[in-house]
C-alpha positions as MATLAB code, in Angstrom:
seq = 'MQKTSNRLLVMFLSVIIMALAGCANNQQGYQKAFNSQNSLTQNQSSFSQSAESVFKIVKQTFVQQGFTVESADFKSGTVKAVRNMQDRDDSEISYNIHASADISEVTGVETNVTLAASQQTILHRSSTTWWHLLWILPIIPTGTEYQTLVVKEGNITAPGFYTDFFNTLKISVTKYDLAVKAAAEKAAKQKAVAEAKAAAEKAEAERVAAEKAAKLKAEEEAKAAAEKAAAEKAAAEKAAAEKAAAEKAAADSIAAEQASAEKLPVDKVPQQ';
ca = [
       2.568  -27.362  -48.315;
      -0.044  -29.394  -50.154;
      -1.331  -30.704  -46.808;
      -1.695  -27.194  -45.412;
      -3.482  -25.982  -48.541;
      -5.924  -28.893  -48.428;
      -6.679  -28.315  -44.751;
      -7.209  -24.614  -45.393;
      -9.574  -25.375  -48.264;
     -11.562  -27.804  -46.126;
     -11.812  -25.332  -43.255;
     -12.782  -22.542  -45.620;
     -15.521  -24.651  -47.233;
     -16.738  -25.706  -43.766;
     -17.041  -22.104  -42.706;
     -18.967  -21.227  -45.850;
     -21.311  -24.196  -45.421;
     -21.941  -23.378  -41.778;
     -22.544  -19.735  -42.629;
     -24.968  -20.619  -45.392;
     -26.754  -23.097  -43.170;
     -26.979  -20.494  -40.435;
     -28.368  -17.925  -42.828;
     -30.896  -20.413  -44.159;
     -32.099  -21.799  -40.864;
     -31.443  -19.010  -38.305;
     -31.881  -15.750  -40.108;
     -33.730  -14.449  -37.074;
     -31.423  -16.112  -34.505;
     -30.153  -12.800  -33.136;
     -33.651  -12.063  -31.876;
     -33.155  -14.757  -29.248;
     -30.055  -13.119  -27.762;
     -31.885  -12.619  -24.443;
     -33.522  -16.029  -24.466;
     -32.696  -18.068  -21.366;
     -31.309  -20.840  -23.563;
     -28.696  -18.434  -24.954;
     -27.670  -16.899  -21.628;
     -24.223  -17.531  -20.170;
     -23.860  -19.769  -17.143;
     -21.427  -19.710  -14.248;
     -20.165  -16.301  -15.349;
     -21.070  -14.528  -12.079;
     -19.743  -14.688   -8.551;
     -19.933  -12.696   -5.308;
     -17.094  -11.630   -3.011;
     -17.099  -10.307    0.540;
     -14.825   -7.374   -0.257;
     -15.438   -3.790   -1.294;
     -15.841   -2.919   -4.975;
     -12.595   -0.950   -4.885;
     -10.625   -3.959   -3.667;
     -12.259   -6.386   -6.128;
     -11.725   -3.931   -8.995;
      -7.977   -3.929   -8.319;
      -7.874   -7.734   -7.984;
      -9.741   -8.257  -11.281;
      -7.178   -6.107  -13.112;
      -4.326   -8.005  -11.481;
      -5.913  -11.350  -12.388;
      -6.189  -10.375  -16.058;
      -2.565   -9.253  -16.169;
      -1.333  -12.351  -14.334;
      -3.086  -14.546  -16.911;
      -1.401  -12.805  -19.828;
      -4.172  -10.376  -20.778;
      -3.570   -6.778  -21.745;
      -5.937   -4.376  -19.985;
      -7.398   -2.126  -22.660;
      -9.538   -0.029  -20.315;
     -10.427    0.104  -16.639;
     -13.057    2.517  -15.337;
     -13.805    2.250  -11.627;
     -16.715    4.688  -11.864;
     -18.608    2.397  -14.261;
     -17.066   -0.726  -12.713;
     -15.833   -2.212  -15.997;
     -12.508   -3.759  -16.972;
     -11.832   -4.771  -20.591;
      -8.876   -6.942  -21.521;
      -7.564   -8.847  -24.544;
      -5.189  -11.748  -25.035;
      -3.628  -13.406  -28.083;
      -3.200  -17.078  -27.238;
      -1.302  -19.652  -29.288;
      -2.857  -23.083  -29.733;
      -0.806  -25.711  -27.902;
      -1.217  -28.391  -30.555;
      -1.255  -26.400  -33.781;
       1.323  -23.670  -34.402;
      -0.806  -22.278  -37.239;
      -3.764  -21.555  -34.981;
      -4.093  -18.738  -32.443;
      -6.977  -17.167  -30.538;
      -7.848  -13.547  -29.927;
      -9.782  -13.417  -26.660;
     -11.701  -10.297  -25.627;
     -13.026  -10.249  -22.064;
     -15.158   -7.715  -20.212;
     -15.708   -7.776  -16.440;
     -18.373   -5.827  -14.575;
     -17.770   -5.103  -10.866;
     -20.856   -3.976   -8.951;
     -21.016   -3.311   -5.216;
     -24.156   -4.761   -3.633;
     -23.388   -3.599   -0.088;
     -20.334   -2.209    1.610;
     -19.061   -5.735    2.204;
     -20.351   -7.618   -0.879;
     -19.420   -7.196   -4.534;
     -20.706   -9.011   -7.628;
     -18.429   -9.776  -10.591;
     -19.830  -10.712  -14.017;
     -17.644  -11.783  -16.942;
     -18.399  -11.974  -20.667;
     -15.930  -12.952  -23.387;
     -15.632  -13.547  -27.108;
     -12.955  -15.122  -29.283;
     -11.635  -15.291  -32.803;
      -9.886  -18.406  -34.093;
      -7.125  -17.271  -36.438;
      -5.416  -19.425  -39.053;
      -1.888  -18.263  -39.914;
      -0.858  -19.410  -43.385;
       2.448  -19.033  -45.183;
       3.184  -19.935  -48.784;
       6.238  -19.758  -51.013;
       6.139  -17.770  -54.232;
       7.984  -19.165  -57.257;
       9.415  -17.978  -60.519;
       7.751  -20.026  -63.251;
       9.348  -21.189  -66.423;
       7.075  -20.256  -69.316;
       4.492  -19.306  -66.663;
       3.905  -23.018  -66.036;
       6.712  -24.775  -64.158;
       7.813  -23.361  -60.763;
      11.607  -23.261  -60.807;
      13.045  -20.675  -58.389;
      11.492  -19.593  -55.015;
      11.190  -15.809  -54.900;
       9.761  -15.218  -51.424;
       7.179  -16.104  -48.812;
       3.675  -14.764  -48.397;
       1.950  -14.666  -44.984;
      -1.805  -14.555  -44.587;
      -4.203  -14.733  -41.672;
      -7.780  -15.939  -41.823;
     -10.514  -15.788  -39.205;
     -12.003  -19.284  -39.325;
     -14.288  -18.964  -36.300;
     -15.545  -16.254  -33.996;
     -18.251  -15.629  -31.464;
     -19.063  -15.430  -27.774;
     -17.445  -17.867  -25.379;
     -20.265  -19.864  -23.798;
     -18.353  -22.778  -22.266;
     -18.955  -22.696  -18.471;
     -15.421  -24.000  -17.848;
     -13.925  -20.795  -19.235;
     -15.752  -18.718  -16.618;
     -15.210  -21.261  -13.848;
     -11.454  -21.072  -14.413;
     -11.584  -17.272  -14.283;
     -13.471  -17.161  -10.987;
     -11.333  -19.906   -9.442;
      -8.262  -17.849  -10.311;
      -9.976  -14.701   -9.023;
     -10.857  -16.391   -5.722;
      -7.220  -17.423   -5.255;
      -6.155  -13.831   -5.908;
      -8.779  -12.561   -3.438;
      -7.479  -14.965   -0.778;
      -3.909  -13.797   -1.390;
      -5.085  -10.193   -1.226;
      -6.853  -10.790    2.103;
      -3.756  -12.482    3.510;
      -1.592   -9.595    2.298;
      -3.973   -7.047    3.859;
      -3.994   -9.016    7.117;
      -0.196   -9.276    7.117;
       0.094   -5.552    6.407;
      -2.326   -4.768    9.260;
      -0.391   -7.024   11.646;
       2.868   -5.440   10.562;
       1.410   -1.960   11.027;
       0.094   -2.933   14.478;
       3.488   -4.359   15.429;
       5.265   -1.252   14.194;
       2.754    0.897   16.094;
       3.338   -1.112   19.282;
       7.112   -0.819   18.859;
       6.798    2.912   18.212;
       4.538    3.377   21.238;
       6.912    1.364   23.435;
       9.838    3.402   22.168;
       7.941    6.642   22.760;
       7.006    5.502   26.275;
      10.624    4.581   27.025;
      11.843    7.910   25.655;
       9.190    9.724   27.706;
      10.187    7.824   30.862;
      13.844    8.558   30.212;
      13.072   12.219   29.598;
      11.018   12.357   32.799;
      13.853   10.652   34.720;
      16.428   13.091   33.375;
      14.098   16.005   34.113;
      13.490   14.715   37.650;
      17.225   14.271   38.262;
      17.897   17.736   36.885;
      15.141   19.223   39.042;
      16.457   17.387   42.109;
      19.970   18.603   41.374;
      18.792   22.179   40.916;
      16.760   21.924   44.102;
      19.741   20.544   46.011;
      21.952   23.301   44.642;
      19.376   25.927   45.538;
      18.977   24.459   49.042;
      22.762   24.314   49.486;
      23.043   27.874   48.268;
      20.258   28.978   50.574;
      21.887   27.127   53.496;
      25.264   28.715   52.706;
      23.688   32.149   52.447;
      21.843   31.545   55.722;
      25.039   30.370   57.424;
      26.900   33.392   56.094;
      24.103   35.659   57.240;
      24.073   34.057   60.693;
      27.850   34.336   60.899;
      27.735   37.973   59.888;
      24.944   38.587   62.396;
      26.925   36.815   65.146;
      30.064   38.780   64.327;
      28.058   41.992   64.283;
      26.433   41.103   67.605;
      29.866   40.273   69.078;
      31.295   43.548   67.801;
      28.342   45.493   69.139;
      28.691   43.686   72.466;
      32.407   44.462   72.641;
      31.723   48.062   71.740;
      29.004   48.258   74.362;
      31.271   46.719   76.988;
      34.059   49.134   76.072;
      31.642   52.035   76.188;
      30.455   50.861   79.605;
      34.033   50.509   80.835;
      34.912   53.936   79.501;
      31.849   55.344   81.213;
      32.797   53.762   84.534;
      36.354   54.961   84.197;
      35.132   58.444   83.427;
      32.872   58.404   86.414;
      35.666   57.233   88.665;
      38.031   59.832   87.297;
      35.471   62.493   87.812;
      34.917   61.330   91.322;
      38.574   61.350   92.164;
      39.195   64.414   90.027;
      41.904   62.672   88.231;
      42.633   62.794   84.581;
      40.843   60.154   82.784;
      43.990   58.639   81.381;
      45.346   58.230   84.935;
      42.428   56.217   86.170;
      43.374   52.561   86.513;
      41.673   50.324   84.001;
      39.397   47.702   85.413;
];
């Protein structure tokens, strides 16, 4: 506990000294915010994708790296995210990181991404409260107090921070392109399968229709042939009947003539 208190005191005094020194020597330092010496480096990169695609990938990259997206506005092309990150070597130290990404489309196939970030270094302190005998000697612990102290804050200017972001973003862009390509290939394959299936179904339908038409045609031709045969048979029978009737009429006429000639009754005339 004594060690933690001493370290806190040293850090606190360091912050005060640095602040006082800054106030004494750089009271007008903010006026150089746009000076080239104070500009960020390696915090921009270009991508050969549309702004809409890059906007989605930037959000995904933030989330994959443990950031919480506070706002995302495609119209303005900005994504703001925050992350609370624990120090790996000191459990009492954590960092609040605020990042803002700007996505601007240069052309239909090129998009610029710019990143800016700031951080707060937070010291988490806990101390035990005691019951004091005669207000002097601590005897009995009565609880624990927790305090947090911002020991450092400001913009992140280290180029490595931005390099890591864009390296991660480029990996995500590559994965996105591969996923889009795989989806396009899958869609093309599905389309080809669907077209082949449709063609096979069409061919089968045409085959069935052709067979049905041929069957109907054959039935109609058979029916027509049967009707024609029946008609020819009926005509032949009618012709035969008419011929027989004509022959009988002729025979009757001859018999009548003979009977008349011989003056015999018709029924007595010998039949030919």
